[in-house]
Structures are given as structure tokens and as C-alpha cells.
C-alpha positions in Angstrom: 0.0 0.0 0.0 1.5 3.3 -1.1 0.3 7.0 -0.9 -1.2 6.4 -4.4 -3.2 3.4 -3.3 -4.4 4.4 0.1 -8.2 4.0 0.3 -9.1 0.9 2.2 -12.6 -0.6 2.6 -14.0 -2.8 5.3 -17.6 -4.2 5.3 -19.7 -5.0 8.3 -23.4 -5.8 9.1 -25.4 -3.8 11.7 -26.4 -6.1 14.5 -29.7 -5.7 16.5 -27.6 -5.1 19.6 -26.2 -1.9 18.0 -29.6 -0.2 18.0 -30.8 2.3 20.6 -34.3 3.0 21.8 -35.0 5.1 18.7 -34.5 1.9 16.5 -31.3 3.1 14.7 -27.6 2.6 15.3 -26.5 4.3 18.6 -24.0 7.1 18.0 -21.4 5.3 20.2 -21.4 2.3 17.8 -20.1 4.4 15.0 -16.9 4.8 16.9 -16.6 1.0 16.9 -17.3 0.8 13.2 -14.6 3.4 12.5 -12.2 1.5 14.8 -12.9 -1.8 12.8 -12.1 0.1 9.6 -8.9 1.6 11.1 -7.7 -1.8 12.4 -8.2 -3.3 8.9 -6.3 -0.4 7.4 -3.4 -0.8 9.9 -3.2 -4.5 9.0 -3.3 -3.8 5.2 -0.8 -0.9 5.4 1.7 -2.3 7.8 2.1 1.2 9.4 2.8 0.0 12.9 5.0 -2.9 11.7 7.1 -0.5 9.6 7.6 1.9 12.5 8.6 -1.0 14.8 11.1 -2.3 12.3 12.6 1.1 11.6 12.9 1.9 15.4 14.0 -1.7 16.3 11.3 -1.9 19.0 8.4 -4.3 19.5 6.2 -2.3 21.9 4.4 0.2 19.7 0.8 0.7 19.0 -1.6 3.5 18.0 -3.6 5.8 20.2 -6.6 7.9 19.1 -6.2 11.5 20.5 -9.2 13.2 18.7 -12.3 12.1 16.8 -14.7 14.4 14.9 -17.8 12.7 13.4 -20.6 14.0 11.2 -23.7 11.8 11.4 -25.4 12.2 8.0 -28.0 9.4 7.8 -29.3 6.8 10.2 -28.4 3.1 9.9 -30.7 0.2 10.8 -30.3 -3.4 11.8 -29.3 -5.8 9.1 -27.8 -3.1 6.8 -24.4 -3.8 5.3 -22.1 -0.9 5.8 -18.8 -0.1 4.1 -16.1 1.8 6.2 -13.5 3.5 4.1 -10.2 4.7 5.6 -7.8 7.1 3.9 -4.6 8.4 5.3 -4.9 12.2 4.9 -1.8 13.7 6.5 1.1 13.1 8.9 2.6 15.6 11.3 5.7 15.2 13.6 4.1 12.5 15.8 0.4 12.6 14.9 -1.4 11.7 11.8 -5.0 12.0 10.5 -7.1 9.3 8.9 -10.2 10.4 7.1 -13.0 7.8 7.3 -16.5 7.4 5.9 -19.3 5.0 6.5 -21.5 4.2 3.4 -24.8 2.3 3.2 -25.2 -0.5 0.7 -26.8 1.9 -1.9 -23.6 4.1 -1.7 -25.3 6.9 0.4 -23.0 8.5 3.0 -24.1 7.6 6.6 -21.2 9.3 8.5 -17.8 10.8 8.0 -15.0 11.2 10.5 -11.6 12.7 10.9 -9.5 10.7 13.4 -6.2 12.0 14.8 -3.8 9.5 16.3 -0.3 9.0 17.4 2.1 6.0 17.6 2.8 5.3 21.2 5.8 3.5 22.7 4.1 1.2 25.2 7.1 1.0 27.4 7.7 4.8 27.9 4.0 5.6 27.3 5.0 8.5 25.0 4.2 9.3 21.4 7.0 8.7 19.0 7.7 9.9 15.5 6.4 7.6 12.7 8.9 5.8 10.6 9.8 7.4 7.3 8.5 4.4 5.4 5.1 4.7 7.2 5.0 8.4 6.4 4.9 7.5 2.7 1.4 6.1 3.2 0.1 9.6 3.7 -0.8 12.0 0.9 0.6 15.0 2.9 3.7 14.4 4.9 
């Protein structure tokens, strides 16, 4: 996966347990859907692995530091949703993933901007991303 091939898709089906008393997906579940999409993107991109290899450490992971979600359209039980994840930009230690949730008919249900950092799990501090991982981002 390179910066020219960065959009990743992940599909999921809305479970009955994800609905609230209004009969649609509870707003908190969207965070879980977005997380599923990010985890699939991390696996496909190898971002954390690349940073571990370049830094010669094994105890790195990602930590979300900010999430902004726009809820566009409600989702219901049984619907198949597609979560797309696109690496938008990387800073010194933080990076932004732009994510969208689409309904089966292609209609946008939600969009989010998620800022995260790579954390050294031993020192509990954010560390700069590897140069090879930065190449995944359109703006770096």
C-alpha cells in the first residue's frame, strides 16, 4: 500500500444489539465501526510494523487522540455498511485518517476525521512515525 493506493474498505453488518431506543444505530457504535475500519487499514498498510522495524522496538501501538464525526444518515439493523479509511496527513508525531461509512446503496451515513499517534508502550509516550510509514500519507 502506497500513498497512491491508500483508500481501504471494510464491510460490516449492523447487529440488532447496535440499535438504541430510537431503533437506529446508537451514536457510540459508529466509533466501533470506525475502529474496525482503522484496524483493517493498519493490517493492510503495515504502518505499525514498519515503525517497529525502523525503530527496532516491539512495543508500539496507535492511540486515538481526537475524533470528529458528522452523522449524515441513520443506519438500521441488518444493513451492510462499508467503512473507508484514507490516510490524509502526517505531522511530527500525529497523523490523521479520514474515514467514511457508506450504506449499501452508496449513500454516505457518516464521516470522521481521526487524529492518532504512535505510542511506545514502554515509555507511554508518542514517538515519530517511521519514514516508510509516512509514505502512506498524501501529505507528509
